[in-house]
C-alpha positions as CSV (number, residue, x, y, z in Angstrom):
1,M,0.1,0.0,-0.1
2,K,1.5,3.5,-0.9
3,P,3.7,5.1,0.0
4,M,6.3,2.8,0.3
5,R,8.3,2.7,3.5
6,R,11.9,1.1,3.3
7,L,13.5,-1.2,6.3
8,L,17.0,-0.1,6.0
9,L,20.1,-2.4,6.5
10,S,22.8,-1.2,8.7
11,L,26.1,-0.3,6.9
12,A,27.6,-4.0,7.9
13,A,24.8,-5.7,6.2
14,L,25.2,-4.0,3.4
15,A,28.7,-4.1,3.1
16,A,28.3,-8.3,3.4
17,L,25.5,-7.9,0.6
18,S,22.8,-8.9,2.6
19,F,19.3,-8.7,0.8
20,A,17.2,-9.0,3.8
21,S,15.2,-5.5,3.3
22,C,12.2,-5.5,1.0
23,K,9.9,-2.6,0.5
24,S,7.3,-2.8,3.2
25,E,3.4,-3.7,2.9
26,S,2.5,-0.4,3.5
27,R,1.3,0.1,0.1
28,N,-2.3,1.6,-0.1
29,E,-4.6,-0.4,-2.4
30,S,-6.3,1.3,-5.0
31,A,-9.2,3.1,-3.8
32,T,-11.8,5.9,-5.6
33,N,-11.4,9.2,-4.2
34,S,-15.0,10.2,-2.8
35,A,-14.0,13.9,-2.9
36,P,-16.2,15.9,-5.2
37,P,-14.8,15.7,-8.4
38,A,-12.1,18.4,-8.9
39,A,-12.8,21.0,-11.7
40,T,-10.2,21.4,-14.5
41,P,-7.6,23.6,-13.5
42,V,-6.6,26.8,-15.4
43,A,-3.1,27.3,-16.4
44,E,-1.2,30.1,-15.2
45,G,1.1,32.0,-17.1
46,T,1.5,31.9,-21.0
47,P,0.7,28.7,-22.4
48,P,3.2,26.7,-24.1
49,P,3.4,27.5,-28.1
50,G,1.0,25.4,-30.0
51,S,-1.3,25.1,-27.2
52,I,-4.8,26.5,-27.1
53,E,-5.6,29.0,-23.9
54,I,-8.9,27.9,-22.1
55,S,-10.0,30.6,-20.1
56,E,-13.0,32.3,-19.2
57,E,-12.9,34.6,-21.8
58,S,-11.8,32.3,-24.5
59,L,-14.7,30.0,-23.5
60,Q,-17.8,32.7,-23.3
61,K,-16.3,33.9,-26.8
62,E,-16.5,30.4,-28.5
63,I,-20.2,30.3,-26.7
64,Q,-21.0,34.1,-28.3
65,K,-20.2,32.3,-31.8
66,N,-22.3,28.9,-31.0
67,P,-24.6,29.3,-27.9
68,E,-25.6,25.5,-28.4
69,D,-21.8,24.4,-27.8
70,A,-22.4,21.9,-25.0
71,E,-18.8,21.0,-24.5
72,A,-17.6,24.7,-24.1
73,R,-20.7,25.1,-21.7
74,F,-19.5,22.2,-19.9
75,T,-15.7,23.4,-19.6
76,L,-17.3,27.1,-18.5
77,G,-19.0,25.3,-15.9
78,E,-16.2,23.6,-14.6
79,L,-14.2,26.7,-14.5
80,Y,-17.0,28.5,-12.5
81,L,-17.0,25.8,-10.1
82,N,-13.4,25.8,-9.8
83,E,-13.6,29.8,-9.1
84,G,-16.7,29.4,-6.4
85,K,-19.3,30.6,-8.9
86,Y,-21.7,28.0,-8.2
87,P,-25.0,29.9,-9.7
88,E,-23.2,30.7,-12.9
89,A,-21.8,26.9,-12.8
90,A,-25.0,25.7,-12.1
91,E,-26.5,27.7,-15.3
92,E,-24.0,26.1,-17.6
93,F,-24.4,22.4,-16.3
94,K,-28.2,22.8,-16.5
95,F,-27.9,23.6,-20.0
96,V,-25.8,20.8,-21.1
97,A,-27.8,18.2,-19.0
98,G,-31.0,20.1,-20.9
99,K,-29.0,19.4,-24.1
100,N,-28.4,15.8,-23.2
101,P,-30.2,14.1,-20.3
102,K,-28.0,11.1,-20.3
103,D,-25.0,13.1,-19.4
104,S,-24.3,11.9,-16.0
105,E,-21.1,14.0,-15.4
106,A,-23.0,17.1,-16.2
107,L,-26.0,16.1,-13.7
108,T,-23.3,15.2,-11.4
109,L,-21.7,18.7,-11.3
110,L,-24.7,20.2,-11.3
111,G,-25.5,18.4,-8.0
112,V,-22.1,19.7,-6.8
113,A,-22.9,23.2,-7.7
114,Y,-26.6,23.0,-6.2
115,T,-25.1,21.7,-2.8
116,S,-22.5,24.3,-2.6
117,M,-25.3,26.9,-2.9
118,G,-27.2,25.1,-0.1
119,K,-30.1,24.1,-2.6
120,Y,-30.3,20.8,-1.2
121,D,-33.8,19.8,-3.3
122,E,-32.3,20.7,-6.7
123,A,-29.0,18.7,-5.8
124,I,-30.9,15.6,-4.8
125,D,-32.8,15.8,-8.2
126,A,-29.7,16.0,-10.3
127,F,-28.0,13.2,-8.2
128,R,-30.9,11.2,-8.4
129,R,-31.0,11.5,-12.3
130,A,-27.2,10.8,-12.3
131,S,-27.7,7.7,-10.3
132,A,-30.4,6.7,-12.5
133,L,-27.7,6.5,-15.3
134,S,-24.9,5.1,-13.4
135,P,-26.7,3.1,-10.6
136,K,-23.3,1.7,-9.8
137,N,-21.4,4.7,-9.1
138,A,-20.9,4.5,-5.6
139,E,-19.8,8.2,-5.1
140,L,-23.0,9.5,-6.5
141,R,-24.8,7.3,-3.8
142,Q,-22.5,9.0,-1.2
143,R,-23.3,12.6,-2.8
144,L,-26.9,11.8,-2.6
145,A,-26.9,10.5,0.9
146,D,-25.3,13.8,2.0
147,A,-27.7,16.0,0.2
148,Y,-30.6,14.1,1.8
149,E,-28.8,14.6,5.2
150,K,-28.5,18.1,4.7
151,A,-32.3,18.6,3.5
152,G,-33.3,16.7,6.9
153,R,-34.7,13.6,5.1
154,Q,-32.5,11.1,7.2
155,S,-34.5,7.8,6.3
156,E,-33.6,8.5,2.5
157,A,-30.1,9.5,3.7
158,A,-29.7,6.0,5.5
159,R,-31.0,4.2,2.7
160,E,-28.4,5.7,0.3
161,R,-25.6,5.2,2.5
162,A,-26.9,1.6,2.8
163,E,-26.6,1.3,-0.9
164,F,-22.9,2.8,-0.8
165,G,-21.7,0.1,1.8
166,R,-23.4,-2.2,-0.6
167,L,-21.6,-1.0,-3.6
168,R,-18.3,-0.4,-1.4
169,P,-18.3,-3.0,1.1
170,N,-14.4,-2.6,2.2
171,E,-14.6,1.4,2.5
172,H,-15.0,0.9,6.6
173,A,-12.5,-1.0,7.0
174,K,-10.1,0.7,4.7
175,E,-10.8,3.8,7.1
176,L,-9.7,1.7,10.2
177,Y,-6.9,0.4,8.5
178,K,-5.8,4.1,7.5
179,Q,-6.3,4.7,11.3
180,G,-3.9,2.1,12.4
181,K,-6.7,-0.2,13.8
182,Y,-5.7,-3.3,12.3
183,D,-7.9,-5.7,14.3
184,E,-10.8,-3.7,13.6
185,A,-10.4,-3.6,10.3
186,L,-9.8,-7.0,10.3
187,G,-12.9,-7.9,11.7
188,E,-15.3,-5.9,9.5
189,L,-13.7,-7.5,6.7
190,Q,-14.6,-10.7,8.0
191,K,-18.3,-9.9,8.1
192,I,-18.5,-9.0,4.6
193,A,-20.6,-12.0,3.3
194,E,-19.5,-11.6,-0.6
195,K,-15.9,-10.8,-0.5
196,N,-14.1,-9.3,-3.6
197,A,-10.5,-9.2,-4.4
198,E,-9.9,-5.6,-2.7
199,T,-11.7,-7.2,0.5
200,Y,-8.9,-9.9,0.5
201,F,-6.0,-7.7,-0.3
202,V,-7.1,-5.0,2.5
203,M,-7.4,-8.1,4.9
204,G,-4.1,-9.2,4.0
205,N,-2.7,-5.7,4.5
206,A,-4.2,-5.7,7.7
207,L,-2.6,-9.3,8.7
208,L,1.0,-8.2,7.7
209,K,0.5,-5.3,10.0
210,L,-0.3,-8.0,12.5
211,N,2.8,-10.2,12.2
212,R,0.8,-12.8,10.7
213,P,2.4,-13.4,7.1
214,K,1.1,-16.9,6.8
215,E,-2.4,-15.9,7.0
216,A,-1.3,-12.8,4.9
217,A,-0.2,-15.1,1.8
218,S,-3.5,-17.2,2.0
219,V,-5.6,-14.4,1.6
220,F,-3.6,-12.2,-1.1
221,R,-3.6,-15.7,-3.1
222,Q,-7.5,-15.3,-2.7
223,A,-7.0,-11.9,-4.0
224,V,-5.2,-12.9,-7.2
225,R,-7.3,-15.6,-7.8
226,L,-10.3,-13.6,-8.2
227,N,-8.3,-10.7,-9.9
228,P,-5.5,-12.2,-12.0
229,Q,-4.5,-8.8,-12.8
230,Y,-4.2,-7.6,-9.3
231,A,-0.4,-6.1,-9.5
232,D,-0.3,-4.7,-5.9
233,A,-1.7,-8.0,-4.4
234,Y,0.9,-9.8,-6.3
235,F,3.4,-7.3,-5.0
236,Q,2.0,-7.9,-1.3
237,L,2.1,-11.7,-1.7
238,G,5.7,-11.5,-2.5
239,N,6.3,-9.3,0.8
240,A,4.4,-11.9,2.5
241,Y,6.2,-15.0,1.3
242,D,9.2,-12.8,2.0
243,R,8.5,-12.6,5.8
244,L,8.2,-16.4,5.6
245,S,11.6,-17.0,3.9
246,R,9.7,-18.6,1.0
247,Q,12.1,-16.9,-1.6
248,E,11.2,-18.7,-4.8
249,D,7.6,-17.9,-4.2
250,A,8.4,-14.5,-3.3
251,A,10.1,-14.2,-6.8
252,E,7.5,-15.6,-8.7
253,A,5.1,-13.1,-7.2
254,F,7.4,-10.3,-7.5
255,Q,8.1,-11.4,-11.3
256,E,4.1,-11.3,-11.6
257,A,3.6,-7.6,-10.3
258,V,6.3,-6.6,-12.8
259,R,4.6,-8.0,-15.4
260,L,1.1,-6.9,-14.6
261,N,3.1,-3.0,-14.0
262,P,6.4,-2.7,-15.6
263,Q,6.5,0.9,-14.1
264,D,6.6,-0.3,-10.8
265,A,10.2,0.6,-9.5
266,D,9.5,-0.7,-5.8
267,A,8.3,-4.0,-7.2
268,F,11.7,-4.3,-9.3
269,F,13.5,-3.4,-6.0
270,N,11.9,-6.0,-4.1
271,L,12.9,-8.5,-6.7
272,G,16.2,-7.5,-6.7
273,N,16.3,-8.1,-3.0
274,T,14.8,-11.5,-3.5
275,Y,17.2,-12.9,-6.3
276,G,19.8,-11.7,-4.2
277,K,18.5,-13.8,-1.4
278,L,18.3,-16.9,-3.9
279,N,22.3,-16.2,-5.0
280,R,20.6,-15.1,-8.5
281,Y,23.0,-12.1,-8.4
282,G,23.2,-11.5,-12.1
283,E,19.4,-11.4,-12.1
284,A,19.0,-9.0,-9.0
285,A,21.5,-6.7,-10.8
286,D,19.2,-6.5,-14.0
287,A,16.2,-5.8,-11.4
288,Y,17.7,-3.1,-9.6
289,A,18.9,-1.6,-12.7
290,Q,15.3,-1.5,-13.8
291,A,14.5,0.1,-10.4
292,V,17.1,2.6,-10.9
293,R,16.2,3.5,-14.7
294,L,11.9,3.9,-13.0
295,N,13.2,6.1,-10.1
296,P,16.8,7.5,-10.9
297,R,16.6,9.0,-7.4
298,D,16.1,5.5,-5.3
299,A,19.5,5.6,-3.6
300,D,18.6,2.2,-1.9
301,A,18.6,0.5,-5.6
302,R,21.8,2.5,-6.8
303,F,23.8,1.5,-3.7
304,R,22.7,-2.5,-4.2
305,L,23.2,-2.2,-7.9
306,A,26.6,-0.8,-6.9
307,L,27.5,-3.5,-4.6
308,L,26.7,-6.1,-7.2
309,Q,28.7,-4.4,-9.7
310,L,31.4,-4.4,-7.3
311,K,30.9,-8.1,-6.9
312,S,31.1,-8.8,-10.5
313,G,34.7,-6.6,-10.6
314,D,32.7,-3.7,-12.6
315,V,34.4,-0.7,-10.5
316,R,33.7,1.7,-13.2
317,A,29.6,1.0,-13.2
318,A,29.7,1.2,-9.3
319,T,31.8,4.5,-9.4
320,E,28.9,5.8,-12.0
321,Q,26.4,5.0,-9.2
322,Y,28.7,6.9,-6.4
323,D,28.7,9.7,-8.7
324,A,24.9,9.6,-9.0
325,L,24.6,9.3,-5.4
326,K,26.6,12.3,-4.2
327,G,23.5,14.4,-5.3
328,I,20.7,12.2,-4.1
329,D,22.1,10.7,-0.6
330,P,25.6,11.9,0.2
331,Q,25.3,9.7,3.3
332,T,24.9,6.8,1.0
333,A,27.5,7.8,-1.3
334,E,30.2,8.1,1.1
335,R,29.4,4.5,2.6
336,L,29.8,3.2,-1.1
337,Q,33.1,5.4,-1.6
338,Q,34.3,3.2,1.5
339,I,33.5,-0.1,0.1
340,I,35.0,0.9,-3.2
341,A,38.0,2.1,-1.7
342,K,38.2,-0.8,0.7
343,G,38.0,-3.1,-2.3
344,A,40.7,-1.2,-4.3
345,A,43.3,-1.5,-1.3
346,S,42.9,-4.9,-1.1
347,R,43.7,-5.7,-4.5
């Protein structure tokens, strides 16, 4: 669960080429943001050459030329919403929704504008229409529940919150997890009758936090069984296997994580650690090199890559890592310099 935290090794352990530290299991599961949709920001300053400047003035000119331009009216509504001009925003979204009654996004933002104006009955109408078009949209249920509550219609608010809970059964447990209440989160997840891949993923993270890696591995396997494309679950499965000293299994899990998400520098880093524990140093070096390519400021990956380069006799390559580390992490650079110098003295 993001952001990752590292378990740093001591200098002696690093110098001995220990690969014990993986990036930890604190990666956040993918969760839909329940905050109101952000309006499109207006870029400040001079736009890049060849770009089209979008501003309130330019949009109004477009609308003067073609008053029926729903796209321009929608974008102008977003700008108004961003600027806190809620009545003006509502007029634009109302126009767009009138042109296309099936535009759920315009209806949602119309509801947001009305809510911001304190017009809760109008907001409820907009959110209900949007929800009818997108019945599986949990955020709309949440917005509708909030609008009902502000309008004093508590029973209807409770009904929508119940529907939100049905559509997003893991939300309460995820909040408990974020608060560090891992036992409580686990208890909530275990109550869910129809568990999905995310349910098992959050369970696994809670179990890792509670230092129960064997159970964590079991539920992460459930997560990837339900969703074979769940890269984060494979990542955490690798962490669970690492805790259990099942390095071959950990390597397979991290391999799957990087296959599914080739941009995941953390997964390549952990794959490098796992290969190192298996004495597969060439593959470890390749994995660390990928981690560095994806995240050039990853001091740990550069340091460990340099250790492997020294192990293979490539002092020049290790020195390149030292040069890069000087501008990233001077303390780590100094440790690497000591190791390079010690190796040169022993030759």
